RODO-2510 file (C-alpha; in nm, 4 decimals, decimal comma):
residues 375
     n   res          X          Y          Z
     1     x    -1,1139    -0,2119     3,1190
     2     x    -1,4805    -0,3137     3,0269
     3     x    -1,4425    -0,6470     3,1900
     4     x    -1,2243    -0,8656     3,4164
     5     x    -1,1569    -1,0747     3,0761
     6     x    -0,9937    -0,8893     2,7816
     7     x    -1,2153    -0,8649     2,4989
     8     x    -1,0441    -0,7331     2,1830
     9     x    -1,2007    -0,6848     1,8352
    10     x    -0,9954    -0,7189     1,4950
    11     x    -1,0763    -0,5702     1,1679
    12     x    -0,9131    -0,5344     0,8128
    13     x    -1,0154    -0,2290     0,6604
    14     x    -0,9451    -0,0884     0,3045
    15     x    -0,8393    -0,3442     0,0232
    16     x    -0,7073    -0,6781     0,0487
    17     x    -0,3313    -0,7379     0,0989
    18     x    -0,0800    -1,0513     0,1302
    19     x    -0,0304    -1,0560     0,5051
    20     x    -0,3600    -0,9755     0,6336
    21     x    -0,4472    -1,3051     0,7581
    22     x    -0,1028    -1,3507     0,9320
    23     x    -0,1754    -1,0502     1,1212
    24     x    -0,5104    -1,1737     1,2179
    25     x    -0,3561    -1,4875     1,3437
    26     x    -0,0727    -1,3139     1,5257
    27     x    -0,2976    -1,0715     1,7237
    28     x    -0,5491    -1,3432     1,8091
    29     x    -0,3116    -1,5838     1,9054
    30     x    -0,0951    -1,3675     2,1142
    31     x    -0,3855    -1,2198     2,3195
    32     x    -0,5352    -1,5769     2,3402
    33     x    -0,2240    -1,7644     2,4757
    34     x    -0,0558    -1,4708     2,6630
    35     x    -0,3505    -1,2803     2,7837
    36     x    -0,6478    -1,5326     2,8122
    37     x    -0,8297    -1,2816     2,5959
    38     x    -1,1729    -1,3286     2,3995
    39     x    -1,1201    -1,2198     2,0661
    40     x    -1,3877    -1,0896     1,8238
    41     x    -1,3539    -1,0823     1,4376
    42     x    -1,5367    -0,7726     1,2914
    43     x    -1,6408    -0,8535     0,9274
    44     x    -1,5542    -0,6365     0,6236
    45     x    -1,3951    -0,3487     0,8087
    46     x    -1,5678    -0,0820     0,9680
    47     x    -1,8613    -0,1960     0,8206
    48     x    -1,8866    -0,4688     1,0823
    49     x    -1,8699    -0,2133     1,3442
    50     x    -2,1490     0,0165     1,1840
    51     x    -2,4019    -0,3032     1,1507
    52     x    -2,2850    -0,5216     1,4472
    53     x    -2,1387    -0,7886     1,2126
    54     x    -1,9134    -1,0038     1,3878
    55     x    -1,7709    -1,3515     1,4594
    56     x    -1,5796    -1,5116     1,7437
    57     x    -1,2189    -1,5867     1,6830
    58     x    -1,0797    -1,8982     1,8992
    59     x    -0,7244    -2,0315     1,8660
    60     x    -0,8618    -2,2908     1,5881
    61     x    -1,0341    -2,0756     1,3453
    62     x    -0,6944    -1,8701     1,3058
    63     x    -0,4701    -2,1641     1,2745
    64     x    -0,3652    -2,2841     0,9426
    65     x    -0,4282    -1,9259     0,7754
    66     x    -0,0680    -1,7869     0,7857
    67     x     0,0080    -1,8477     0,4162
    68     x    -0,3420    -1,7466     0,2908
    69     x    -0,3811    -1,4436     0,0897
    70     x    -0,6700    -1,1869     0,1431
    71     x    -0,8544    -1,1910     0,4866
    72     x    -1,0889    -1,4163     0,6513
    73     x    -1,2657    -1,1335     0,7973
    74     x    -1,3530    -0,9685     0,4562
    75     x    -1,2648    -0,5881     0,3647
    76     x    -1,4296    -0,2774     0,2608
    77     x    -1,2600     0,0394     0,1042
    78     x    -1,6256     0,2275     0,1344
    79     x    -1,7243     0,1673     0,5006
    80     x    -1,6239     0,5018     0,6289
    81     x    -1,8499     0,5659     0,9459
    82     x    -1,8047     0,9238     0,9013
    83     x    -1,9452     0,9403     0,5565
    84     x    -2,1198     0,5879     0,5235
    85     x    -2,2056     0,5184     0,1556
    86     x    -2,4910     0,3054     0,2571
    87     x    -2,6524     0,6259     0,4491
    88     x    -2,6083     0,8751     0,1565
    89     x    -2,2570     0,9574     0,2981
    90     x    -2,4042     1,0402     0,6577
    91     x    -2,2076     1,0708     0,9832
    92     x    -2,2872     0,7172     1,1496
    93     x    -1,9905     0,6979     1,3958
    94     x    -2,2459     0,6886     1,6822
    95     x    -2,3484     0,3566     1,5664
    96     x    -2,0019     0,2320     1,5887
    97     x    -1,9631     0,3778     1,9608
    98     x    -2,2919     0,1735     2,0245
    99     x    -2,1598    -0,1177     1,8783
   100     x    -1,8300    -0,1038     2,0387
   101     x    -1,9963    -0,0873     2,3731
   102     x    -2,2703    -0,3332     2,2968
   103     x    -2,0113    -0,5930     2,2253
   104     x    -1,8064    -0,5218     2,5576
   105     x    -1,5183    -0,4426     2,3788
   106     x    -1,1982    -0,3185     2,5580
   107     x    -1,0363    -0,2272     2,2418
   108     x    -1,0086    -0,2660     1,8600
   109     x    -0,7026    -0,3577     1,6482
   110     x    -0,7506    -0,1985     1,3126
   111     x    -0,5414    -0,3428     1,0275
   112     x    -0,5330    -0,1225     0,7074
   113     x    -0,3696     0,1493     0,5183
   114     x    -0,3703     0,5386     0,5610
   115     x    -0,7412     0,5693     0,5344
   116     x    -0,8106     0,3062     0,7995
   117     x    -0,5621     0,4868     1,0315
   118     x    -0,7474     0,8063     0,9764
   119     x    -1,0606     0,6549     1,0505
   120     x    -0,9045     0,4797     1,3509
   121     x    -0,7789     0,7910     1,4586
   122     x    -1,1022     1,0009     1,4569
   123     x    -1,2735     0,6951     1,6451
   124     x    -0,9963     0,6978     1,9157
   125     x    -1,1135     1,0834     1,9381
   126     x    -1,4550     0,9603     2,0257
   127     x    -1,3246     0,7439     2,2984
   128     x    -1,2486     0,3996     2,1385
   129     x    -0,9496     0,2183     2,2491
   130     x    -0,7657     0,1544     1,9202
   131     x    -0,4474     0,0162     1,8158
   132     x    -0,3306     0,0398     1,4231
   133     x    -0,1260    -0,2264     1,2298
   134     x    -0,0133    -0,0544     0,8703
   135     x    -0,0858    -0,2462     0,5738
   136     x    -0,0779    -0,1615     0,1977
   137     x     0,1225    -0,2859    -0,1063
   138     x     0,2031     0,0839    -0,1773
   139     x     0,4295     0,1234     0,1328
   140     x     0,3220     0,4720     0,1799
   141     x     0,2235     0,5311     0,5375
   142     x     0,3969     0,7712     0,7497
   143     x     0,5822     0,6734     1,0543
   144     x     0,6942     0,3034     0,9322
   145     x     0,9763     0,2023     0,6919
   146     x     0,7910    -0,0920     0,5599
   147     x     0,4312    -0,1787     0,5465
   148     x     0,3269    -0,5545     0,5297
   149     x     0,2164    -0,6459     0,1542
   150     x     0,4861    -0,4301    -0,0104
   151     x     0,7488    -0,7120    -0,0361
   152     x     0,5066    -0,9430    -0,1863
   153     x     0,3708    -0,6790    -0,4411
   154     x     0,7317    -0,6232    -0,5262
   155     x     0,8222    -0,9688    -0,5664
   156     x     0,5382    -1,0285    -0,7971
   157     x     0,6080    -0,6875    -0,9994
   158     x     0,9728    -0,7989    -1,0430
   159     x     0,8803    -1,1705    -1,2061
   160     x     0,6161    -1,0036    -1,4263
   161     x     0,8856    -0,7683    -1,5340
   162     x     1,1699    -1,0429    -1,5851
   163     x     0,9102    -1,2454    -1,7873
   164     x     0,8267    -0,9386    -2,0081
   165     x     1,2057    -0,8681    -2,0331
   166     x     1,2569    -1,2079    -2,2701
   167     x     0,9347    -1,0877    -2,4949
   168     x     1,0920    -0,7531    -2,5246
   169     x     1,4395    -0,8621    -2,6286
   170     x     1,3127    -1,1325    -2,8670
   171     x     1,0705    -0,9032    -3,0549
   172     x     1,2760    -0,5786    -3,0200
   173     x     1,0214    -0,3848    -2,8542
   174     x     0,9579    -0,0872    -2,5847
   175     x     0,7721    -0,2914    -2,3130
   176     x     0,5857    -0,0660    -2,0682
   177     x     0,4831    -0,2153    -1,7393
   178     x     0,2474    -0,0247    -1,5127
   179     x     0,2409    -0,1215    -1,1330
   180     x     0,0190     0,0063    -0,8477
   181     x     0,0999     0,2397    -0,5656
   182     x    -0,1377     0,5296    -0,6187
   183     x     0,0585     0,8562    -0,5536
   184     x     0,3904     0,6878    -0,4152
   185     x     0,6480     0,5129    -0,6333
   186     x     0,7887     0,2563    -0,3834
   187     x     0,6486    -0,0651    -0,5926
   188     x     0,7741     0,0865    -0,9344
   189     x     1,1068     0,1909    -0,7963
   190     x     1,2031    -0,1418    -0,5979
   191     x     1,0433    -0,3776    -0,8718
   192     x     1,2337    -0,1539    -1,1695
   193     x     1,5740    -0,1737    -1,0185
   194     x     1,5541    -0,5235    -0,9069
   195     x     1,4479    -0,6010    -1,2771
   196     x     1,7127    -0,3953    -1,4149
   197     x     1,4414    -0,1793    -1,6165
   198     x     1,5997     0,0704    -1,8324
   199     x     1,3416     0,3360    -1,7367
   200     x     1,1567     0,3829    -1,3909
   201     x     0,8853     0,6544    -1,3960
   202     x     0,7221     0,7459    -1,0260
   203     x     0,4900     0,9937    -0,9167
   204     x     0,7464     1,2003    -0,7410
   205     x     0,9577     1,2706    -1,0593
   206     x     0,7648     1,4357    -1,3651
   207     x     0,8935     1,2589    -1,6647
   208     x     1,0129     1,4328    -1,9855
   209     x     0,8774     1,2545    -2,2883
   210     x     1,1962     1,3510    -2,4812
   211     x     1,4273     1,1973    -2,2201
   212     x     1,2293     0,8620    -2,2410
   213     x     1,2679     0,8779    -2,6237
   214     x     1,6415     0,9547    -2,6085
   215     x     1,6871     0,6193    -2,4075
   216     x     1,4806     0,4058    -2,6393
   217     x     1,6790     0,5659    -2,9201
   218     x     2,0267     0,5048    -2,7969
   219     x     1,9409     0,1593    -2,7199
   220     x     1,8186     0,1175    -3,0736
   221     x     2,1385     0,2625    -3,2214
   222     x     2,3583     0,0690    -2,9660
   223     x     2,1944    -0,2813    -3,1116
   224     x     2,0105    -0,3747    -2,7775
   225     x     1,6996    -0,2964    -2,9458
   226     x     1,4564    -0,3164    -2,6755
   227     x     1,3589    -0,1127    -2,3605
   228     x     1,1803    -0,1862    -2,0376
   229     x     0,9987     0,0976    -1,8853
   230     x     0,8512     0,0399    -1,5327
   231     x     0,5841     0,3024    -1,4470
   232     x     0,3848     0,3666    -1,1453
   233     x     0,0170     0,4220    -1,1846
   234     x     0,0489     0,7512    -1,0418
   235     x     0,3197     0,8931    -1,2622
   236     x     0,2639     1,2008    -1,4773
   237     x     0,4429     1,3937    -1,7485
   238     x     0,6164     1,7270    -1,6720
   239     x     0,3186     1,9953    -1,6381
   240     x     0,0863     1,7136    -1,6955
   241     x    -0,1930     1,5400    -1,4944
   242     x    -0,2364     1,1866    -1,3477
   243     x    -0,4287     0,9409    -1,5321
   244     x    -0,7775     0,8746    -1,3926
   245     x    -0,8868     0,5179    -1,4654
   246     x    -1,2491     0,5929    -1,2882
   247     x    -1,4084     0,7707    -1,0206
   248     x    -1,6079     0,5670    -0,7372
   249     x    -1,8402     0,8362    -0,5912
   250     x    -1,9292     0,6468    -0,2659
   251     x    -1,5837     0,5652    -0,1770
   252     x    -1,3844     0,7816     0,0818
   253     x    -1,1015     0,7775    -0,1611
   254     x    -1,3078     0,8077    -0,4913
   255     x    -1,0110     0,8581    -0,7435
   256     x    -0,9016     0,5286    -0,9129
   257     x    -0,5715     0,5918    -1,0800
   258     x    -0,4694     0,3759    -1,3940
   259     x    -0,3867     0,3539    -1,7621
   260     x    -0,0712     0,6084    -1,7720
   261     x     0,1258     0,2899    -1,9274
   262     x    -0,1276     0,3095    -2,2259
   263     x    -0,0649     0,7171    -2,2230
   264     x     0,2991     0,6624    -2,2238
   265     x     0,2929     0,4337    -2,5097
   266     x     0,1370     0,6702    -2,7200
   267     x     0,3586     0,9493    -2,6325
   268     x     0,6772     0,7128    -2,7118
   269     x     0,5438     0,5599    -3,0317
   270     x     0,6281     0,8831    -3,2684
   271     x     0,9913     0,8816    -3,1285
   272     x     1,1059     0,5295    -3,1773
   273     x     1,1344     0,2589    -3,4447
   274     x     1,0355    -0,0334    -3,2203
   275     x     0,6851    -0,1415    -3,1519
   276     x     0,5639    -0,0596    -2,8316
   277     x     0,3499    -0,2550    -2,5869
   278     x     0,1864    -0,1861    -2,2442
   279     x     0,1115    -0,4305    -1,9680
   280     x    -0,0895    -0,3358    -1,6614
   281     x    -0,0283    -0,5638    -1,3527
   282     x    -0,3303    -0,4535    -1,1655
   283     x    -0,4539    -0,6418    -0,8765
   284     x    -0,2645    -0,9221    -0,9311
   285     x    -0,0075    -0,7405    -0,7075
   286     x    -0,2465    -0,7585    -0,4048
   287     x    -0,3445    -1,1230    -0,4382
   288     x    -0,1826    -1,4649    -0,3305
   289     x     0,0349    -1,5888    -0,0765
   290     x     0,2744    -1,3418     0,1217
   291     x     0,6344    -1,3770     0,1029
   292     x     0,8218    -1,5269     0,3907
   293     x     0,9494    -1,1441     0,4678
   294     x     0,5781    -1,0228     0,4736
   295     x     0,4730    -1,3408     0,6867
   296     x     0,7492    -1,2578     0,9432
   297     x     0,6677    -0,8810     0,9505
   298     x     0,3129    -0,9426     0,9562
   299     x     0,3790    -1,1731     1,2703
   300     x     0,5960    -0,9356     1,4487
   301     x     0,3398    -0,6529     1,3800
   302     x     0,0536    -0,8464     1,5214
   303     x     0,2454    -0,9883     1,8261
   304     x     0,3272    -0,6159     1,9260
   305     x    -0,0163    -0,5097     1,8529
   306     x    -0,1526    -0,7581     2,1013
   307     x     0,1014    -0,6104     2,3720
   308     x     0,0183    -0,2649     2,3297
   309     x    -0,3603    -0,3638     2,3851
   310     x    -0,2635    -0,5715     2,6799
   311     x    -0,0774    -0,2949     2,8220
   312     x    -0,3392    -0,0455     2,7527
   313     x    -0,1466     0,1811     2,5255
   314     x    -0,3824     0,2769     2,2692
   315     x    -0,4084     0,5331     2,0068
   316     x    -0,0635     0,4104     1,8590
   317     x     0,0350     0,2210     1,5120
   318     x     0,3057    -0,0477     1,5074
   319     x     0,6038     0,0439     1,3153
   320     x     0,9346    -0,0646     1,1930
   321     x     1,1951     0,2186     1,1881
   322     x     1,5511     0,1608     1,1165
   323     x     1,5129    -0,2200     1,1789
   324     x     1,3609    -0,1834     1,5016
   325     x     1,0238    -0,2446     1,5922
   326     x     0,8343     0,0364     1,7534
   327     x     0,5219     0,2441     1,7684
   328     x     0,3898     0,6024     1,6689
   329     x     0,0864     0,8014     1,7495
   330     x    -0,2033     0,7684     1,5020
   331     x    -0,2471     1,1249     1,5011
   332     x     0,0849     1,1355     1,3446
   333     x    -0,0228     0,9133     1,0702
   334     x    -0,3669     1,0213     0,9884
   335     x    -0,4051     1,1958     0,6433
   336     x    -0,0495     1,1866     0,5320
   337     x     0,1073     1,0011     0,2693
   338     x     0,4731     0,8671     0,2609
   339     x     0,6291     0,9327    -0,0808
   340     x     0,9519     0,8348    -0,2283
   341     x     1,2339     1,1217    -0,1399
   342     x     1,4411     1,2392    -0,4221
   343     x     1,7285     1,1314    -0,1995
   344     x     1,6095     0,7668    -0,1842
   345     x     1,9430     0,5396    -0,1828
   346     x     1,7543     0,3278    -0,4557
   347     x     1,7225     0,6050    -0,6920
   348     x     2,0919     0,6722    -0,6535
   349     x     2,1760     0,3235    -0,7111
   350     x     1,9607     0,3080    -1,0128
   351     x     2,1324     0,6261    -1,1388
   352     x     2,4794     0,4629    -1,0929
   353     x     2,4037     0,1946    -1,3060
   354     x     2,2629     0,4102    -1,5933
   355     x     1,8518     0,3606    -1,4934
   356     x     1,6928     0,6648    -1,6280
   357     x     1,4226     0,8264    -1,4226
   358     x     1,2547     1,0124    -1,7104
   359     x     1,4464     1,3441    -1,6791
   360     x     1,7465     1,4740    -1,8032
   361     x     1,8595     1,6664    -1,4928
   362     x     1,7155     1,5042    -1,1815
   363     x     1,9141     1,7433    -0,9816
   364     x     1,7695     2,0377    -1,1272
   365     x     1,4246     1,8974    -1,0991
   366     x     1,5113     1,8356    -0,7336
   367     x     1,5923     2,1753    -0,6823
   368     x     1,2662     2,3247    -0,8319
   369     x     1,0692     2,0852    -0,5996
   370     x     1,2765     2,2048    -0,3010
   371     x     1,2244     2,5780    -0,4264
   372     x     0,8390     2,5330    -0,4609
   373     x     0,8252     2,3840    -0,1085
   374     x     0,9713     2,7200     0,0271
   375     x     0,7381     2,9287    -0,1418
***
């Protein structure tokens, strides 16, 4: 350790997410109360380590933030020290090491998604003591069954679909609701099943427009006269490409998905008599106060991260697996994405109650995917 007094930095990388403040609170309070630590808040993700932009975090400054959305430290999804946008994409990781040393830090708790965990792993290889905490509404981080923020996003998306359901029923429309999730369909799957959506479309299962049209037409004929479709932003038609909303050149993850809901609406319209409308939920899924589940998960993650730091168990990310809290090596997480397996119990449950996943024969598509993975 760098000094007799434990000195730990906390940063929140990537986008904002419900539960970030709850983790900051748990890490800081645990370190202060149980280990008499000095805690430093690093502003705007890794930007704060590059530019030496920090603030002290004491017990009082992290009190009262459990229920607040966003992050009191600020966040950035561009501040990759290995390709820093303010330096023309240059590697400035040496500045991070210098800042870490000059602040006399013993460790850093990095709270973020897969991009943050990848950077954390790279910095750990340079000698920094780092513990990761998995954050993302997308629930797509390898090594943990749940990330904090996911439950809140699902709750918001479910409520939105519930509200749209009444309009669809009243006006006899096909209503398409697009959720976030990037390349994983966890939000659309969970919100779709929870809201009783008639069709759920996720990136892991390429959809067939004829199947979607069949479901809509069948519902029209049966007198139900409306259809609810939940679609993840990363979904794509069979043999087609994902829909890209924009490209942010100076971001480590430049591709921004979005707009597939409008694309699907145009694909569906020729096949149905009903009006077709699309609602894109967007960033509202990332905002606001976290659910009780996410507050509890964030608190447990933060407390465990503090314990790992105190015990000098670095290069780890806290996780929850099969209901038990644990940790996994950062190198097993970096550069990977956790997608929805076709064998997911919630897909089976959806199929059992008549939900369509946009394909006539899911078993056949599963077989094709497995065959392709072997070649």
